[in-house]
N, C-alpha and C positions, 0 to 999 in steps of 0.2 A: 733387649738394652744393653749399651752400652756403658761400664765401669770405667773409676776416672779415680787411682785410688793413691795419693799421697805417704811414699813412704818414711821420708824424712823432709829435711828441711835442705835445699841442697849447695847453699854457698850462703857463707856468714863470715865477716869483719869484724873484731869489737861486739857490736850491737844488733849490727846490721843483718839484715837476715833478708836473704830474700831464695821464693819457692814459686809452683805452682798449687796451685789447688783443684779439689776435685772438681766433678761432671759425669755427668751421664749422659747417652741420648741413645737410640738406637741408629735403624741401619737407615744412610741418605737423610738425616738427616744435618744437621750444624749443629755444633758443640762450641761454648765460649768456652775458651781455657784460659782463666788470670791466672797474670802474673804477679804475684805479690806482696809485698820489702815490706820487714816487722824492722821498726826502728831508723827509719830513714832519719837524716840528722844531712841539712845542708845538702845532698846530691845532687846536683853536678848535672851530670853524662852518667850513661848507662851507656854499655855494646854489651851482644848476650846471640849466644847461639841456643836454640832451641829442635834435637833431636829425636825424629818419629819415623813409625814406620810407615813408608808411602804406602805399602801393600793393604796397609788398613784405616788409613788418616790422608784427606789432602785440604793441607793449609789454606786458604783461600784467603783471610785477610789479615791487621792487627792494629788496632782502638787504642787508642789512650782511655785508660783510666782514669777512677775515679784523682788517686797519688798524680796523675801524668796528664790532667785536665790542661797544662797549662804548659806543656812537655811539648818539643816540637819531634812527633818521629817519623823515622823513616824505615821497612820494613821492608825484605825481600822474602815474597813465597814461593821465585819462582822454582826455584830445585826440589827438586823432589826430596823430601828429608828431612828437608833443612828450611827454619828458618833463621834466621835476620833479623835482629833489633838491631836498631840506635835511637834513643834520646838524649835531649838535652837541655834544661829549662833555665833561666838565667836565674830566676830568682830562689830556688833549688827548692827541693824537694826532703819533704818532714812528714814523719807520724810513720803509719799502720796503712794499709790498704793497695786494693790490685792497683801497679801503673799501666799498666799495658794489661790488655788480652786478647789469646787469640784465635781465631776462627777459623774448627776446623770444618771440614765434609766428614760421615764415615763413611770408608766404604768396609771394612773386614765384615765375612760372614760371622755368625754368632760361632761367638768359641776361639777369632782370634782372641792376639793380643797388642799388642804395639806401648814399646817405654818408651813414655818424652825425659828427655835431659837436659837440660841447662849447661851448656859447655861455653866457653871465654867470656865467660863474667864479664867485664872492666865494669869498675867501677872508680867516680872525681868526681869527688865535693868541689864547692864553688869558687875554690882556689885553687884549679887545676889537679893537687893531688890528688894521688891513687890509691884508694881505696884497694888492699886486694882480700880477695873473698876468697873462701878457706873452705875449694875445693879437695874433698879426697873421692877421686873417681877406680879405689883400686879397690871399695867391699862394693862384693856387689850389690846389684836392687838398691842402695841404703844413700845414693845419690839420684833415682829412679823413678819413677812414676808410671804405674801399670795401667793399664786401659784394658781392659774383662769385656769380649763381645757374650754376655751373655745370650741363654738361649729365647726364642722371641712365646 
């Protein structure tokens, strides 16, 4: 069984927080990892990179979440170890919930781990003003998500 533990939210600016949700799954299964917004107000666009261990996981798809249902979403899962996501919504994204969801195939054997880290998170409001997320990448594990493959 694979466990995803959210240790702390990854990016925040004012009242906006971006994080990755907890998820579990077994080897050879596909798991959905939601990217969560809390306190979104008039978010017009987002660009982000989600990094992971390609020996443990393989990104297979990115889909809109409930908050991103009206957004145009483009994603690149071709590069091993990272998912690049860009989204835009001309009506603005407001509220709390999943803006997108990344599907991963679980490759790792029991006991393997992979960190998921949101990097290069850029957020703009509807007026194209940049919301600069607070990313503190110097604290070990505080900005990361831990995937733990449990014994079967």
